N, C-alpha and C positions, 0 to 999 in steps of 0.2 A: 344286385341283392334286393331283398324285399323286407318289408316291416315284420315278416314272420321269422326272421333270423333270431337266434337266441339272444336275449338281452345281455349287455355287458356293463361292467362298472370299471372305470379307469381313474386311478389316483396318481397325481403328481405332487409331491411335497418338496419344499425347499426349506432347509433349516440351518441355522448356525447360532453360535452363542451359548450362553449358559442355559441349563434346563430351569424353567420357571414353574412348571406345573405339569401334571399328567391329566389328560382329558379323560372323561368317564368311559367305562367299558363299551358303551354303545357307540362310541366314536373311535373304535379300534385302538384305544389306549395310546394314541399318539402323544409323544412327549412335546409339550409346548415349550419351545425355546424362545430366546429373546427375539430372534427373527424367524418367524414361521409363516409360510405361505402354503396353502393347501387347495389344490385344484381337484375337484371331483366331477366326473361326467358319468351320468347314467342314461342309457339309451331307452330304458323302459319307463321313465318319468317325464312327462311333458314339460317342455320349456316355456309353456305359456304361463305368464304371471298376470293375474287379474290386478286391476288398479287397487291401491291401498284403501282400506276402510278403517274407521275407528274401531279399536278392539271391543268397545262396549256396544257396537251396533249389531243388530240381529239380521242385517241385510247381507247375509253370507250365501254364496253360491259356489258349487263345485263344477259348474259348467265349463267345459273346454271346447272352443270352436273346433269343428271337424278338421279344419285346415291345419291345426296344430297338434292333432292327436299323435302323429308319428314322430314329432320332434323329440329331441332329448334335452335334458337339463344340465347346464354347467353352473356350478357354484364355486366361487373363489373366496376363501376365508383368509384374511391377512391380519396378522398381529402387529406388524411393523414394517415400514418400507425398508427394503434391503440397503438403501443408501441414505436413510434418515432424511429424506428431502423435506424441506420446510413446507408446511401446508398439505402434505400428502395425506389422503384419507386412508383410514384403516376400517376393518369390519368385513362386511359381506357384500360381494358383488355377484351378478348373475347374468346369464346369457342362455340362448337356446341354439341348438344345432339342428339343422334340417336333416331329413332322412339320408340324403346324398352325402352329407358331411359325416354323419355317423358311419355310413358304409365305408367312406374313405378311411376313417380311423381304423375300423375293424380290418379292412383289407390290408392297410399298411402294417398293422401289428402282425397279422397272419403271415405276411410275406417277409417280415424281418427275420434274418437268420440268427435267432437269439443264441443258439448253442455255439455258433461260430464267431460271435462278436469278439473283438479284442478285449483283453483285460484293461479296465480303465487305468490310465497312467497320467501322471502329472498331478499338480495340486499344490496348495500352499496353506499355511495355517490361517484359519479364518475364512477359507473359501466355503460357501454354502454346500451342504450335502443334498443331493437330489435323489429321489427314489420314485420309481415307477412301479405301480402295482396294477395288474389287469386280471380280470376274471370274466370268462365267457363260457358258460356250460362247464365242461370238465377242464378247460384250459386255464392255467394259472401262470402268470409271469410276475416276477419280482426282481428288480435290478436296482442297485444303488451305485452312485458314482458322484464325483465332485464336479462342480461347475467348471473347474480348470482341467478336466479330463478331455482335452480336445480330441484325442483319438477316438474316444467312445462317442462323443457327440457327433463327430463326423460320420461314424458308422451308422448311427440311427438318424441321420439328417432328415430323411423324408418324414419320419414320425415326429421329430422335434419341431419341424416347421408347422405341422398340424397342431401340436400342443401349444406352441407359441401363439398361433393364430387364435385358438380357443381362449387362451388366457388374455390376450389383448382385447378380444371382443368382450369378455366378461368385465374387464377393467373399465369399460365405457359405460356400464350400467350399474349404478349403486343400488343395491337392494336395501341394506341397512348399514350405513357407514357413519363415521364421525370425523370431523376435522378440527384441528386446533388453529385458531387465528390470533394474530397479534397486531394491534394497532397502536401507533405512537403519535402523540401530539404535543408540541411545545406549549407551555402555558404562557399566555400573553403578558402576564404581570411579572413573570420571573423567567428570563431566557435560559436559565440552567435547569429549570424544573420540567419534568416530562410526565404527561399523563399516559399510563399504560393500560390498555384494555385487552383482556384475554377473553376469548370466546371458544367454547366447545359447541360445535354446531352439528346437528344431525342432518345427514343427506341421504336421499334415496326414496324408496317406496314405503318402507315400514318404520315402525318405532324402534328406538334403541334404548338400552338401559345400561347404566354404568354406576359404579360406586360414586357417592357424593365426593367431588374432588377436594372438598374442604374438611372431610372427616379426619379425625386423628388416626394415625397409623400405629401399629405395634412398635415397641422399642426395637431399634436397630434397622427399621424399615425406612426407606426414603419417602418423603411426602409425595403424594400423587401429582400435585401440581407445583411446578417450580419455575422461578424466573431468576436469571443471573445476567449480570452486566459486566462487560469488559471494555477497557479503553484500547482503541487501535493505535498503533505506532504510526505517526505521520510519515516516518522514513520507510516503513514497510507496510503499506496499507493493505496488502493482500495476506499478510500473516495474521494468524489468530492472536487474540490478546494474550499477553503473558500471564496476566492475573485476572481472575473473575471474582466477583463478590455476589452473594446471593441475597435477593430481596426477601424480607420476611413476609409470609402469607399467614395471617391468623387462622387457626383451625376453627371449624364450627363445633361448638361444644354441645349444643342440643338440637340436632337436626330433626326435621319432621319425619324424615325417612332416610335410612342408610343408602338407598338407591335413588338415582336420578333418572327419571323417565322423560325422554324427549321425542316429540312427534317430528315427522319430516320437516326440515327447515327450521325447527325450533332451536333455541340456543340457551346455554348457560353462560352468564357473563360476569366477569370480575374486573374491578377497576383498582389500580394501584397508582401511587404517586412516588416518583423518585426524583431526587435533585442531584445533579452531577457535581462533583467536588471542584471541577474547573472546566473551562471550555475544551472542546475536542470532538473527535468522532468516536462514537460508541457502538458496540455490538450488543444487542439485547436478544437473549435466547429464552424461549419458553418451552417447557416440556410437560407432558402428562404421561404417567406410567401407572399401569395397574394390570397385572397378568392374571389375577385371581377372579376378577369380576365381583359383582355384588355379593356380600356375605349372606344376604337373605334374598334368594332368587324371587322375582316377582311371579305371580300366577301366570302360567302359560309361557314363561320365558324359554326360548329355544336354546339348543346347545351351540357350541362354537361352529360345528358343521351340521346344519339342520337337514342334511340329506344323508340318511342312514344307508347302510349297505342293501337293505331290503325295506319294503314298505313304502308308503307315500312320503313325499317331501313335507317337511315342516316349515318350509319357507313361507313367511308371512303369517304363521299361525299364532305368533305372539311376539313380544319385544325381543330384539336380538342383543345379547350381551357384548359390549365392546371390551376387548381384552388385548393389552399390548402397550404400545408406546407411540406417541405423536410428538411432533416438534414444529416450532415456528420461530423464524429468525427475521429480525429487522435491524436496519442501521439508522442512526440519527446523528446529525452534526449540530453541536450546540455552540453558540457564539454569544458571549456575554454582552457584546455591543449591540445586539439586535433587540 
């Protein structure tokens, strides 16, 4: 095949959990659920991403080296890690596919017997729902199934391997992401006291924006930033704590701005102090959650998926909004005799 083939757009979404918001119409009105992962591939948008620059700089260029003109762009937007892993980044990831890889995807989709595929079978409550949408010229394909539909996944195995490869490659390059970090330290003057440091850190090539974690929330809504502590049973060290208690985090009453803008590798940091009631081994969990994003979008702020169905990519054109949930977990053993 050649670069003169009709361009295509390929979406793979994985969702589960409660609906949290509906994305804007220019984003296909995807329902943002607690766990949402959205992979989008466009063959007609170059995967070349220039080094990041300051948004206030005038040194902007749209030049794409000829070697990358035929490449395609892969964007992966993630609201929450499917297994809630501690320290897992969320936000936007990116990769490029070379012409041969784009052709392999197109060829595999064209040779998949879509009308003869088995009806997806199997599944369980809480299993993520997957959906593949593909458009190339007049051809349109849309199929939904569960991650537990082994018979269907087996039937599309060649395509699934290519999609998995594209997703894994994208996960290696953070475009605009954030992580939640948790650091614990015993206080030398009080062996039962713990200094807790929370960090929201931006990772990737571009700026990120999120609601100020300390802003007051609407009645009935959980705080964006939370920390809870539970004592582990010495007889069952692998079991979760039977009881957790939450540490108070004072809200910010008069913020300079409702939105927090972070440059790559910049961080928001909060320190707390907690004193254990007795010696023992404790689990400390931190979480950040905000599915709506900043109430007042910043100028140039990009959408959740900054690669629309048509037109140029908006990747890197402005700060990327972090929406979803992040987690961090640490253990600490406290001994009053030390």
